[in-house]
BAFI-3210 file (N, C-alpha, C; in Angstrom, 3 decimals, decimal comma, padded with zeros to 6 digits):
// residues 323
n [1|2|3|4|5|6|7|8|9|10|11|12|13|14|15|16|17|18|19|20|21|22|23|24|25|26|27|28|29|30|31|32|33|34|35|36|37|38|39|40|41|42|43|44|45|46|47|48|49|50|51|52|53|54|55|56|57|58|59|60|61|62|63|64|65|66|67|68|69|70|71|72|73|74|75|76|77|78|79|80|81|82|83|84|85|86|87|88|89|90|91|92|93|94|95|96|97|98|99|100|101|102|103|104|105|106|107|108|109|110|111|112|113|114|115|116|117|118|119|120|121|122|123|124|125|126|127|128|129|130|131|132|133|134|135|136|137|138|139|140|141|142|143|144|145|146|147|148|149|150|151|152|153|154|155|156|157|158|159|160|161|162|163|164|165|166|167|168|169|170|171|172|173|174|175|176|177|178|179|180|181|182|183|184|185|186|187|188|189|190|191|192|193|194|195|196|197|198|199|200|201|202|203|204|205|206|207|208|209|210|211|212|213|214|215|216|217|218|219|220|221|222|223|224|225|226|227|228|229|230|231|232|233|234|235|236|237|238|239|240|241|242|243|244|245|246|247|248|249|250|251|252|253|254|255|256|257|258|259|260|261|262|263|264|265|266|267|268|269|270|271|272|273|274|275|276|277|278|279|280|281|282|283|284|285|286|287|288|289|290|291|292|293|294|295|296|297|298|299|300|301|302|303|304|305|306|307|308|309|310|311|312|313|314|315|316|317|318|319|320|321|322|323]
n.u [000,844|000,366|000,521|000,413|-001,790|-004,005|-005,602|-004,467|-001,494|001,754|004,277|007,563|010,910|014,062|015,935|014,316|011,669|011,817|009,611|008,812|006,644|004,702|004,695|007,165|008,896|010,272|011,738|012,526|009,615|006,993|004,780|002,182|002,529|003,441|001,276|-000,659|000,627|000,805|-001,807|-003,289|-005,188|-007,747|-010,858|-012,110|-015,024|-017,421|-019,798|-023,037|-023,727|-025,644|-027,715|-028,978|-031,663|-032,186|-031,762|-029,825|-026,432|-025,505|-023,248|-021,150|-019,321|-018,681|-015,622|-015,220|-013,941|-014,370|-014,230|-014,129|-015,870|-015,043|-014,948|-013,034|-012,626|-013,940|-015,150|-015,461|-018,040|-016,731|-014,506|-012,236|-011,770|-008,746|-008,020|-006,201|-005,049|-004,994|-003,264|-000,864|-000,487|-000,225|002,202|003,925|003,527|004,717|007,453|008,245|007,709|009,381|011,741|012,300|012,979|010,819|010,625|009,320|005,953|002,818|000,111|-001,301|-002,971|-006,445|-006,250|-006,252|-004,047|-001,692|001,428|004,256|007,546|010,316|013,424|015,914|018,259|021,924|023,776|024,707|027,929|029,378|032,216|033,148|030,919|028,060|025,043|021,793|019,317|015,964|012,474|009,436|006,017|002,974|-000,395|-003,590|-006,768|-008,401|-008,944|-007,076|-004,663|-002,894|-002,154|001,168|004,528|007,890|011,446|013,638|016,580|018,657|020,921|023,337|025,025|023,801|021,140|019,429|016,987|017,272|016,714|013,269|011,059|007,818|006,466|008,010|008,506|010,812|011,707|009,700|006,347|002,873|-000,483|-003,722|-006,891|-008,853|-010,693|-009,783|-008,001|-006,396|-005,631|-003,614|-001,271|000,628|001,532|002,676|004,765|006,352|007,034|008,392|010,544|011,879|012,362|014,128|016,608|017,171|018,739|021,239|021,827|021,677|023,839|026,035|025,649|025,856|028,512|029,688|028,956|030,640|033,053|033,097|034,426|033,628|034,959|034,761|033,241|031,293|030,292|029,080|027,190|025,671|024,521|022,919|021,276|019,767|018,420|016,885|015,511|016,370|016,938|019,884|020,419|018,411|017,597|015,724|015,531|014,331|015,015|014,656|015,114|017,823|018,913|018,309|019,915|022,360|022,326|022,505|025,015|026,591|026,090|027,133|029,814|030,130|028,249|026,899|029,241|030,127|032,643|034,485|037,521|037,356|035,054|034,671|033,772|032,442|030,099|028,461|028,427|027,257|024,695|023,858|023,837|021,484|019,583|020,007|019,409|016,711|015,486|016,148|016,561|015,073|012,564|009,309|005,938|003,998|005,366|006,184|003,864|003,060|004,898|005,043|004,612|006,989|007,887|005,768|006,120|008,702|008,380|006,021|005,364|006,259|008,930|009,804|009,534|011,396|013,817|013,820|014,093|016,641|018,148|017,665|018,831|021,459|022,038|021,912|023,968|026,099|026,019|024,461|022,018|018,698|016,860]
n.v [-001,199|002,336|005,863|007,598|008,945|006,916|007,766|010,151|010,241|010,858|012,881|012,857|014,066|012,988|011,092|008,106|008,178|007,106|005,502|004,387|005,099|006,979|009,213|009,375|012,180|013,315|015,593|018,641|019,892|022,249|024,088|023,526|021,205|019,496|019,240|018,017|015,633|014,365|013,927|015,797|017,634|017,894|019,090|020,792|021,035|022,779|021,296|021,055|019,829|017,258|015,986|012,751|013,161|014,881|017,535|020,405|020,960|023,877|026,514|024,871|023,108|020,588|019,643|018,416|016,145|016,501|014,661|012,107|012,191|011,964|012,617|015,132|016,883|018,829|022,060|025,622|027,957|030,156|029,338|029,299|027,802|026,755|025,853|023,133|023,761|026,567|026,875|025,923|027,690|029,950|029,415|029,639|032,358|033,560|032,655|033,032|032,114|029,436|029,818|028,037|024,542|021,968|019,195|017,159|016,221|015,724|013,937|013,275|010,731|010,813|012,769|015,046|016,564|018,302|018,662|020,447|020,312|022,253|022,834|025,200|027,411|027,255|025,694|025,371|025,340|023,925|023,804|021,832|020,278|019,629|021,415|021,309|023,599|023,968|024,688|024,334|023,882|023,477|022,463|022,149|020,446|019,899|021,627|021,808|023,026|025,868|027,251|026,805|027,900|027,093|027,097|024,354|023,042|020,453|018,011|016,798|014,503|012,595|012,884|014,047|016,151|019,479|022,200|022,768|024,909|025,622|027,777|030,024|033,239|034,033|031,954|031,033|031,282|031,792|031,271|031,774|030,049|032,084|035,096|037,113|035,211|035,518|038,165|038,096|037,401|039,371|040,240|037,851|037,600|039,721|038,873|036,530|037,580|038,769|036,473|035,172|035,824|033,956|031,673|032,802|033,675|031,207|029,840|031,221|030,658|027,854|027,567|028,641|026,678|024,598|025,432|025,120|023,045|019,883|017,836|016,590|014,122|014,534|017,051|016,702|014,789|016,332|018,142|016,386|015,438|017,716|018,032|015,678|016,019|014,960|014,480|014,567|014,017|012,470|009,444|007,737|007,839|006,761|003,604|003,644|006,361|006,579|004,744|006,032|008,298|006,997|006,099|008,572|009,428|007,537|008,187|010,737|010,155|008,396|008,974|009,566|011,235|012,571|011,947|013,401|015,222|018,022|018,670|016,938|015,935|018,313|020,998|021,101|018,441|017,200|018,329|017,430|014,721|014,416|015,181|013,250|010,886|011,342|011,470|009,031|006,849|006,864|005,308|004,799|004,481|001,967|002,119|000,058|-000,751|001,519|003,380|006,052|007,438|008,215|010,323|012,134|012,548|013,734|016,094|017,302|016,446|015,109|014,682|016,915|018,876|017,956|018,267|021,018|021,780|020,737|022,408|024,888|024,376|024,039|026,606|027,974|026,691|027,594|030,214|031,984|034,323|033,530|035,216]
n.w [000,000|-000,485|000,048|-002,019|-004,231|-006,133|-008,323|-008,916|-009,215|-009,477|-011,083|-012,451|-013,012|-014,132|-011,760|-010,744|-008,363|-004,860|-004,192|-006,533|-008,150|-010,555|-013,430|-015,803|-017,006|-020,024|-020,242|-018,415|-016,821|-017,563|-015,387|-016,223|-017,819|-015,855|-014,054|-015,658|-016,360|-013,907|-013,397|-011,951|-012,568|-011,514|-010,101|-007,160|-005,144|-003,079|-000,998|000,536|003,881|005,245|007,880|008,990|009,323|007,359|007,835|007,229|008,105|009,666|008,646|007,910|005,424|002,946|001,455|-001,703|-004,027|-007,409|-009,630|-008,512|-006,434|-003,825|-000,344|001,056|003,160|005,990|006,206|007,017|005,912|004,989|003,753|001,051|-002,016|-003,441|-006,456|-007,979|-010,470|-010,326|-008,155|-009,196|-011,325|-009,828|-008,636|-010,857|-011,394|-009,267|-009,106|-011,679|-014,917|-016,443|-015,072|-013,090|-012,584|-012,813|-010,789|-009,259|-008,742|-007,156|-005,428|-002,208|-000,258|-000,776|-002,540|-001,134|-000,408|-002,309|-004,076|-005,448|-006,513|-007,180|-008,787|-008,168|-009,794|-009,659|-007,480|-003,985|-002,462|000,211|001,737|-000,170|000,008|-001,617|-002,109|-003,207|-004,392|-003,672|-004,199|-002,633|-003,145|-001,505|-001,180|000,380|000,533|002,598|004,620|006,612|006,233|004,953|001,655|000,942|000,449|000,475|001,098|000,542|001,053|-000,345|000,478|-001,574|-001,438|000,194|-000,268|001,632|003,094|004,296|006,414|007,107|007,402|008,006|008,944|009,414|008,270|007,032|005,557|003,942|002,529|003,283|002,433|003,303|002,988|002,360|001,552|-001,361|-003,376|-005,696|-005,583|-003,827|-004,954|-005,711|-003,197|-002,358|-004,185|-003,336|-000,748|-001,373|-002,680|-000,575|000,877|-000,774|000,015|001,807|001,015|000,637|003,225|004,510|003,371|004,447|007,150|007,177|006,384|008,657|010,512|009,663|010,583|013,261|015,477|016,857|018,673|021,004|022,855|024,824|024,172|021,637|022,316|024,031|022,232|020,660|022,687|023,241|020,817|020,716|022,976|025,453|028,847|030,366|032,993|033,891|035,214|034,233|031,535|028,424|026,797|024,070|023,369|024,050|022,281|019,876|020,126|020,032|017,379|016,073|016,909|015,609|012,925|012,924|012,958|010,758|008,774|005,459|003,590|005,824|006,703|005,389|005,323|005,380|006,738|008,848|012,146|012,976|013,723|011,547|010,529|012,695|012,713|010,173|010,646|012,038|010,090|008,097|009,503|010,143|007,612|006,380|008,129|010,496|012,443|011,272|011,883|010,333|007,939|006,272|005,030|003,792|001,976|001,285|003,574|004,730|003,129|003,547|006,263|006,532|005,173|006,110|008,672|011,923|011,448|009,977|011,946|013,798|012,397|012,103|014,757|015,207|013,601|014,836|017,341|016,541|015,627|018,066|019,409|017,934|018,581|017,112|016,286|015,703|014,419]
ca.u [000,000|001,083|-000,400|000,347|-003,155|-004,092|-006,191|-003,623|-000,238|002,753|005,168|008,927|011,947|015,358|015,991|013,013|011,443|012,040|008,439|008,651|005,397|004,710|004,929|008,457|008,910|011,527|012,469|011,940|008,234|006,367|003,767|001,042|002,903|003,560|-000,047|-001,338|001,317|000,507|-003,264|-003,738|-006,078|-009,115|-011,403|-012,728|-016,201|-018,041|-021,143|-023,668|-023,707|-026,971|-027,880|-029,871|-033,034|-032,188|-031,459|-028,486|-025,564|-025,207|-021,876|-020,153|-019,415|-017,753|-014,803|-015,416|-013,246|-015,456|-014,168|-014,334|-016,850|-014,472|-014,950|-011,659|-012,569|-015,063|-014,651|-016,488|-018,561|-015,802|-013,379|-012,081|-011,033|-007,665|-007,938|-004,830|-004,581|-004,691|-002,084|000,317|-000,318|000,273|003,624|004,595|003,450|005,623|008,865|008,537|007,623|010,621|012,919|012,525|012,834|009,924|011,193|008,366|004,650|001,931|-000,951|-001,345|-004,295|-007,485|-006,028|-006,471|-002,842|-000,879|002,687|005,146|008,912|011,062|014,843|016,386|019,623|023,124|023,916|025,619|029,049|029,803|033,447|033,051|029,649|027,149|023,662|020,884|018,298|014,618|011,326|008,312|004,671|002,010|-001,742|-004,487|-008,197|-009,133|-009,124|-006,088|-003,421|-002,931|-001,204|002,476|005,717|009,071|012,706|014,135|017,865|018,876|022,339|023,455|025,729|022,925|019,764|018,580|016,510|017,781|015,666|011,941|010,224|006,559|005,830|008,915|008,369|012,105|012,027|008,540|005,150|001,662|-001,688|-004,881|-007,997|-009,868|-010,570|-009,496|-006,707|-005,583|-005,076|-002,504|-000,074|001,606|002,135|003,515|005,983|007,171|007,567|009,366|011,741|012,581|012,777|015,219|017,834|017,329|019,850|022,472|022,053|021,910|025,203|026,949|025,465|026,404|029,971|030,033|028,836|031,807|034,222|032,989|034,818|033,049|035,717|034,563|032,024|030,285|029,676|028,176|026,064|024,833|023,739|021,894|020,325|018,856|017,574|015,958|014,880|016,783|017,525|021,028|020,439|017,237|017,960|014,645|015,499|013,933|015,991|014,452|015,811|019,267|019,268|018,262|021,144|023,446|022,265|022,990|026,469|027,191|026,022|028,076|031,133|030,202|027,179|027,360|029,940|030,557|034,036|035,382|038,399|036,973|033,892|034,590|033,706|032,045|028,681|027,784|028,178|026,306|023,384|023,512|023,527|020,057|018,774|020,115|018,672|015,285|014,996|016,461|016,727|014,134|011,431|008,003|004,895|003,295|006,137|006,252|002,615|002,817|006,216|004,951|004,549|008,272|007,859|004,821|006,683|009,852|007,959|004,881|005,072|007,185|010,294|010,094|009,702|012,655|014,924|013,801|014,680|018,072|018,740|017,612|019,827|022,776|022,217|022,199|025,302|027,066|025,853|023,862|020,639|017,817|016,203]
ca.v [000,000|003,595|006,984|008,345|008,684|006,119|008,521|011,317|009,793|011,913|012,913|013,180|014,220|012,579|009,833|007,579|008,353|005,929|004,629|003,747|005,477|008,247|009,303|009,994|013,215|013,239|016,847|019,436|020,249|023,492|023,778|022,924|019,843|018,713|018,971|017,070|014,348|013,759|013,805|016,662|018,657|017,675|020,238|020,615|021,868|022,768|020,724|021,141|018,607|016,999|014,922|011,702|013,684|015,784|018,909|020,813|021,466|025,276|027,031|023,858|022,587|019,506|019,784|017,161|016,022|016,390|013,490|010,852|012,458|011,651|013,663|015,434|017,573|019,632|023,425|026,630|028,552|031,200|028,678|029,542|026,734|027,065|024,696|022,728|024,539|027,915|026,791|025,776|028,966|030,858|029,107|030,266|033,815|034,016|032,402|033,402|030,934|029,046|030,086|026,902|023,250|021,159|017,854|016,187|016,745|014,610|014,108|012,279|010,312|010,830|013,988|016,200|017,395|018,230|019,399|020,544|020,604|022,841|023,083|026,535|027,357|027,566|024,960|025,884|024,463|024,162|023,020|020,722|019,588|020,284|021,559|021,759|024,528|023,637|025,432|023,413|024,415|022,479|022,986|021,103|020,642|019,354|022,672|021,680|023,728|026,905|027,086|027,188|027,768|027,279|026,592|023,119|022,598|019,012|017,669|015,887|013,257|011,604|013,203|014,381|017,531|020,201|022,831|022,855|025,696|025,955|028,947|031,161|034,074|034,222|030,824|030,579|032,121|031,036|031,972|031,077|029,838|033,098|036,331|037,025|034,540|036,044|039,459|037,877|037,042|040,463|040,182|036,667|037,913|040,578|038,050|035,599|038,366|038,870|035,134|034,707|036,045|032,792|030,817|033,538|033,603|029,816|029,491|031,784|029,930|026,515|027,714|028,827|025,368|023,773|025,979|024,828|021,670|019,185|016,594|016,124|013,311|015,139|018,176|016,227|014,167|017,413|018,642|015,402|015,428|018,845|017,753|014,593|016,422|014,005|015,042|013,696|013,695|011,663|008,021|006,971|008,077|005,520|002,896|004,110|007,643|006,323|004,096|007,066|009,093|006,152|006,155|009,884|009,444|006,728|008,967|011,848|009,630|007,654|009,300|009,817|012,501|013,176|011,612|014,261|015,988|019,432|018,894|015,887|016,334|019,718|021,223|020,799|017,005|016,855|018,719|016,549|013,404|014,445|015,212|011,948|009,904|011,632|011,194|007,710|005,765|006,947|004,396|005,425|003,466|001,519|002,470|-001,106|-000,806|002,784|003,995|007,501|008,048|008,865|011,617|012,991|012,850|014,638|017,385|017,924|015,864|015,247|014,735|018,311|019,592|017,508|018,903|022,439|021,911|020,480|023,629|025,909|024,022|024,303|028,059|028,322|026,142|028,466|031,578|032,769|034,711|032,986|036,305]
ca.w [000,000|-000,475|000,210|-003,272|-004,684|-007,356|-009,423|-009,192|-008,616|-009,513|-012,236|-012,022|-014,031|-013,597|-011,029|-010,343|-006,929|-004,045|-004,124|-007,827|-008,808|-011,255|-014,871|-016,075|-018,034|-020,775|-020,073|-017,336|-017,144|-017,130|-014,386|-016,912|-018,175|-014,625|-013,490|-016,545|-016,279|-012,612|-013,303|-010,857|-013,103|-011,025|-009,371|-005,848|-004,951|-001,758|-000,986|001,849|004,678|005,820|008,851|008,518|009,300|006,206|008,222|006,810|009,163|009,349|008,713|007,562|004,066|002,633|000,244|-002,436|-005,312|-008,385|-010,520|-007,774|-005,383|-002,518|000,673|001,443|004,437|006,451|006,368|007,236|004,677|004,562|003,092|-000,387|-002,684|-004,387|-007,336|-008,294|-011,627|-009,839|-007,292|-010,043|-012,020|-008,797|-008,499|-012,000|-011,311|-008,210|-009,405|-013,060|-015,785|-017,108|-014,243|-012,212|-013,232|-012,005|-010,642|-008,724|-008,359|-006,862|-004,442|-001,150|000,183|-001,798|-003,316|-000,260|-000,375|-003,520|-003,973|-006,603|-006,088|-008,293|-008,523|-008,506|-010,352|-008,878|-006,226|-002,972|-002,132|001,588|001,927|-001,117|000,241|-002,549|-001,668|-004,255|-003,892|-004,139|-003,697|-002,532|-002,951|-001,089|-000,951|000,868|000,283|003,743|005,614|007,680|005,932|003,932|000,560|001,465|-000,376|001,310|000,570|001,133|000,501|-000,318|000,462|-002,708|-001,142|000,825|-000,645|002,768|003,113|005,455|007,211|006,507|008,301|007,342|009,529|009,489|007,068|006,382|004,686|003,204|002,560|003,552|001,998|003,843|002,060|002,641|000,783|-002,787|-003,473|-006,783|-005,186|-002,913|-005,717|-005,626|-001,874|-002,318|-004,924|-002,474|000,326|-001,925|-002,945|000,706|001,265|-001,633|000,776|002,675|000,628|000,889|004,672|004,870|002,966|005,442|008,403|007,000|006,422|010,069|011,158|009,316|011,280|014,693|015,730|018,008|018,788|022,369|022,849|025,699|023,468|020,580|023,012|024,543|021,093|020,327|023,803|023,053|019,654|021,060|024,238|026,477|030,063|030,658|034,421|034,203|035,166|033,619|030,081|027,759|025,956|022,698|023,208|024,094|021,019|018,844|020,267|019,536|015,913|015,649|017,126|014,538|011,694|013,102|012,600|009,507|007,850|004,096|003,399|007,084|006,987|004,614|006,231|005,444|007,608|009,872|013,563|013,098|013,966|010,278|010,442|013,752|012,190|009,066|011,201|012,367|008,871|007,428|010,309|010,021|006,255|005,834|009,103|011,608|012,364|011,072|011,999|009,118|006,753|005,383|004,283|003,091|001,886|001,131|004,895|005,022|002,444|004,256|007,571|006,489|004,637|006,781|009,973|013,048|010,930|009,645|013,220|014,391|011,677|012,424|016,092|015,063|013,052|015,883|018,357|015,956|015,677|019,460|019,700|017,250|019,066|016,034|016,538|014,663|013,709]
c.u [000,878|000,072|-000,415|-000,971|-003,190|-004,602|-005,380|-002,270|000,793|003,523|006,542|009,817|013,257|015,259|014,611|012,840|011,551|010,836|008,110|007,391|005,582|004,987|006,246|008,319|010,272|012,372|011,829|010,579|007,923|005,337|002,574|001,332|002,934|002,194|-000,818|-000,708|000,994|-000,987|-003,826|-004,705|-007,537|-009,553|-012,011|-013,957|-016,699|-019,455|-021,726|-023,646|-025,069|-026,903|-028,834|-031,327|-033,237|-032,041|-030,024|-027,710|-025,185|-023,724|-020,792|-020,423|-018,405|-016,941|-014,793|-014,637|-014,265|-015,414|-014,459|-015,443|-016,364|-014,563|-013,520|-011,567|-013,854|-014,535|-015,811|-016,939|-017,665|-014,629|-013,398|-011,241|-009,921|-007,485|-006,476|-004,246|-004,180|-003,442|-000,816|000,567|000,221|001,775|004,416|004,629|004,405|007,078|009,242|008,577|008,941|011,867|013,246|012,306|011,974|010,420|010,177|007,056|003,716|000,882|-000,879|-002,786|-005,276|-007,347|-006,199|-005,241|-002,081|000,413|003,363|006,503|009,705|012,503|015,218|017,835|020,708|023,146|024,860|026,738|029,551|031,006|033,392|031,782|028,582|025,706|022,826|019,770|016,949|013,588|010,129|007,016|003,778|000,670|-002,621|-005,931|-009,044|-009,347|-008,090|-004,826|-003,650|-002,092|000,134|003,551|006,916|010,285|013,094|015,441|017,987|020,367|022,558|024,015|024,823|021,450|018,869|018,226|016,960|016,625|014,377|011,039|008,966|005,994|006,707|008,876|009,684|012,439|010,806|007,390|003,933|000,458|-002,899|-006,007|-009,150|-009,638|-010,315|-008,084|-005,810|-004,965|-003,862|-001,205|001,014|002,312|003,067|004,836|006,932|007,828|008,632|010,664|012,576|013,169|013,920|016,581|018,150|018,568|021,199|022,830|022,395|023,336|026,219|026,872|026,074|027,931|030,449|029,960|030,076|033,067|034,224|033,259|034,101|033,758|035,683|033,223|030,923|029,547|028,688|026,972|025,114|023,962|022,611|020,851|019,296|017,894|016,491|015,199|015,095|017,390|018,647|021,097|019,258|017,589|016,907|014,492|015,248|015,063|015,885|015,212|017,317|019,729|019,267|019,512|022,349|023,497|022,834|024,509|027,184|027,191|026,942|029,474|031,184|029,033|027,745|027,978|030,483|032,008|035,018|036,217|037,955|035,862|033,802|034,626|033,422|030,546|027,866|027,471|027,239|024,876|022,937|023,276|022,040|019,214|018,831|019,310|017,164|014,738|015,138|016,456|015,690|012,941|010,123|006,952|004,203|004,059|006,221|005,007|002,430|004,111|006,160|004,826|005,863|008,333|006,959|005,393|007,791|009,490|006,945|004,657|006,132|008,644|010,718|010,345|011,014|013,848|014,978|014,407|016,194|018,791|018,770|018,657|021,247|023,067|022,604|023,606|026,391|026,975|025,295|022,409|019,759|017,192|017,210]
c.v [001,246|004,712|007,898|007,974|007,973|006,915|009,762|011,051|010,916|011,829|013,312|013,335|013,796|011,225|009,390|007,704|007,037|004,993|003,992|004,093|006,754|008,130|010,027|011,005|013,219|014,485|017,633|019,983|021,698|023,100|023,077|021,476|018,942|018,315|017,965|015,685|013,617|013,571|014,600|017,745|018,375|018,901|019,814|021,513|021,756|022,216|020,836|019,783|018,444|015,863|013,872|012,169|014,734|017,262|019,242|021,331|022,902|025,581|025,989|023,353|021,453|019,877|018,427|017,203|015,671|015,090|012,176|010,948|012,016|012,860|013,878|016,138|018,304|021,022|024,372|027,207|029,668|030,631|028,939|028,418|027,324|025,819|024,379|023,541|025,949|027,921|026,716|027,047|030,018|030,666|029,765|031,780|034,372|033,852|032,819|032,175|030,686|029,244|028,947|025,616|022,372|019,708|016,814|016,885|015,573|014,963|012,980|011,944|010,220|012,040|015,226|017,087|017,201|019,000|019,486|021,007|021,081|023,111|024,475|026,458|027,649|026,885|025,676|024,872|024,847|023,263|021,715|019,887|020,307|020,253|022,074|022,600|024,194|024,552|024,490|024,181|023,257|023,146|021,839|021,474|020,115|020,372|022,672|022,492|024,780|026,478|027,604|027,018|027,993|026,628|025,299|022,708|021,076|018,733|016,541|014,529|012,200|011,857|013,454|015,858|018,197|020,907|022,963|023,604|026,138|027,291|030,201|031,965|034,250|033,070|030,301|031,552|031,225|031,879|031,171|031,009|030,794|034,304|036,085|036,480|035,193|037,393|039,320|037,535|038,110|040,455|038,980|036,900|038,770|039,745|037,091|036,317|038,538|037,516|034,602|034,947|034,844|031,987|031,497|033,467|032,179|029,388|029,988|031,021|028,534|026,546|027,879|027,504|024,509|024,223|025,667|023,351|021,129|017,835|016,045|015,386|013,928|016,279|017,696|015,514|015,221|017,983|017,676|015,281|016,542|018,587|016,728|014,877|015,372|014,770|014,113|013,272|012,828|010,182|007,157|007,267|006,757|004,922|003,363|005,404|007,449|005,652|005,101|007,937|008,303|006,145|007,470|009,983|008,656|007,487|010,183|011,410|009,112|007,903|009,636|011,209|013,113|012,871|012,457|015,128|017,436|019,699|017,912|016,478|017,814|019,797|020,890|019,305|016,535|017,157|017,775|015,109|013,318|014,392|013,878|010,889|010,097|011,202|009,740|006,565|005,754|006,013|005,168|004,326|003,227|001,819|001,295|-001,214|000,420|003,585|005,510|008,212|008,739|010,242|012,594|013,447|013,894|016,006|018,084|017,470|016,099|015,293|016,155|019,118|019,222|018,182|020,406|022,674|021,689|021,719|024,735|025,643|024,282|025,801|028,507|027,876|027,033|029,916|032,508|033,059|034,265|034,082|037,278]
c.w [000,000|-000,423|-001,008|-003,941|-006,033|-008,544|-009,782|-008,568|-008,586|-010,812|-011,747|-013,240|-013,406|-012,904|-010,576|-008,837|-006,177|-004,002|-005,467|-008,583|-009,608|-012,732|-015,113|-017,205|-018,713|-020,608|-018,947|-017,739|-016,812|-016,083|-015,029|-017,282|-016,945|-014,088|-014,348|-016,433|-014,987|-012,391|-012,119|-011,335|-012,730|-010,216|-008,044|-005,786|-003,512|-001,873|000,423|002,555|005,360|006,845|008,294|008,475|008,210|006,578|007,834|008,008|008,818|009,473|008,460|006,154|003,906|001,403|-000,442|-003,742|-006,385|-009,164|-009,805|-006,736|-004,012|-001,599|001,134|002,791|004,758|006,781|006,682|005,892|004,158|003,759|001,590|-000,996|-003,545|-005,239|-007,666|-009,438|-011,181|-008,976|-008,125|-010,858|-011,064|-008,622|-009,622|-011,870|-010,274|-008,622|-010,817|-013,933|-016,489|-016,274|-013,294|-013,000|-012,323|-011,974|-010,200|-008,413|-008,122|-005,834|-003,434|-000,799|-000,964|-002,717|-002,473|-000,107|-001,669|-003,300|-005,329|-006,104|-007,299|-007,885|-009,012|-008,982|-009,322|-007,514|-005,268|-002,751|-000,744|001,863|001,115|-000,916|-000,580|-002,038|-002,830|-003,647|-004,518|-003,501|-003,755|-002,327|-002,533|-000,816|-000,489|000,570|001,445|004,855|006,704|007,443|004,862|002,730|001,066|000,409|000,529|000,667|001,284|000,449|000,620|-000,480|-000,547|-002,308|-000,537|000,554|000,568|002,727|004,398|006,150|006,421|007,466|007,578|007,817|009,495|008,190|006,337|005,441|003,933|003,293|002,732|003,166|002,457|002,802|002,391|001,740|-000,686|-002,981|-004,527|-006,439|-004,285|-003,631|-005,580|-004,278|-001,762|-003,050|-004,080|-001,373|-000,176|-002,256|-001,691|001,083|000,412|-000,986|001,659|002,312|000,837|002,373|005,091|004,514|003,985|006,757|008,307|007,023|007,862|010,822|010,885|010,048|012,771|014,917|016,968|018,105|020,204|022,422|023,697|024,990|022,409|021,198|023,546|023,433|020,759|021,444|023,649|021,900|019,997|022,355|025,317|027,652|030,505|032,116|034,842|034,086|034,475|032,121|029,361|026,926|024,512|022,447|023,187|022,807|019,866|018,914|019,776|018,010|015,394|015,820|016,030|013,220|011,756|012,672|011,167|008,552|006,484|003,967|004,665|007,445|006,170|005,559|006,416|006,470|008,778|011,281|013,736|013,417|012,710|010,174|011,546|013,290|011,075|009,512|011,522|011,105|008,130|008,182|010,127|008,670|005,832|006,846|010,220|011,398|012,260|011,054|010,658|007,830|005,767|004,515|003,397|003,029|001,753|002,482|005,252|004,367|003,182|005,593|007,498|005,923|005,532|008,220|011,037|012,595|010,598|010,917|013,893|013,722|011,944|013,806|016,043|014,539|014,104|016,964|017,840|015,944|017,082|019,858|019,115|017,720|018,024|016,375|015,394|013,830|013,117]
res [x|x|x|x|x|x|x|x|x|x|x|x|x|x|x|x|x|x|x|x|x|x|x|x|x|x|x|x|x|x|x|x|x|x|x|x|x|x|x|x|x|x|x|x|x|x|x|x|x|x|x|x|x|x|x|x|x|x|x|x|x|x|x|x|x|x|x|x|x|x|x|x|x|x|x|x|x|x|x|x|x|x|x|x|x|x|x|x|x|x|x|x|x|x|x|x|x|x|x|x|x|x|x|x|x|x|x|x|x|x|x|x|x|x|x|x|x|x|x|x|x|x|x|x|x|x|x|x|x|x|x|x|x|x|x|x|x|x|x|x|x|x|x|x|x|x|x|x|x|x|x|x|x|x|x|x|x|x|x|x|x|x|x|x|x|x|x|x|x|x|x|x|x|x|x|x|x|x|x|x|x|x|x|x|x|x|x|x|x|x|x|x|x|x|x|x|x|x|x|x|x|x|x|x|x|x|x|x|x|x|x|x|x|x|x|x|x|x|x|x|x|x|x|x|x|x|x|x|x|x|x|x|x|x|x|x|x|x|x|x|x|x|x|x|x|x|x|x|x|x|x|x|x|x|x|x|x|x|x|x|x|x|x|x|x|x|x|x|x|x|x|x|x|x|x|x|x|x|x|x|x|x|x|x|x|x|x|x|x|x|x|x|x|x|x|x|x|x|x|x|x|x|x|x|x|x|x|x|x|x|x|x|x|x|x|x|x|x|x|x|x|x|x]
***
């Protein structure tokens, strides 16, 4: 089983995704090509909700996928639908058509969440450690999330995603399903212009992380304790937490690319031990039945929150003000 929706799977360009699903594109897609290839050109409509006695529930509506008539969520009457086509056109209007290379697009569940991942030009090089720059747009139709766009760097050597802050205005934008959506494009362009400084700032911060040596076991354990929220003085710390810290210590020493002399035993490799563990090794319930749960977790779930905390702890460790 997998959570990639059968009626609207996904499309990809380049390396085949880890779950093996999707329509391969022979060349980088435009937003329109991507949405058609992934079968995401379906519409959502609001429908009234009735009780068994045929009384309508006031102030509540159902979001329904038109082609399948699947119920995706329950929302208020103020809720504004952002159709998939509009979301993708919005993406083009913000980043500029033809300026980004669309790599992956798809839907989760019954189609209640869609995403598009685009690669931006000019990779970052952090002490010979190559970082690709991506921009992710995600939209939901279940009333649980706004339309969001945020930056997600990906470390090439191990394909792990770095910081993923859904709420911080310095690394992303969020548009709620209310009011006139199209009038918000200009504001989004302004915010994205500000947010484009993110990668410049991130490069400087990452370089700083590579300059901070952590060759003392107590120091690196202290960092991982903070990330995992382990109290080192608590004798009742769970075996699971201690095993997780052991995994992080092993990746700190031998994670992909972490043994390079330029970065070995630094704050950068400690931080990347967390991101690699979260994306590739962390145990996720029901992952054997549904491999897309890992993707959902690292982009939208507890994995994303864990990596954000790892980044915040690294900033604190380096004495860098987050704001």
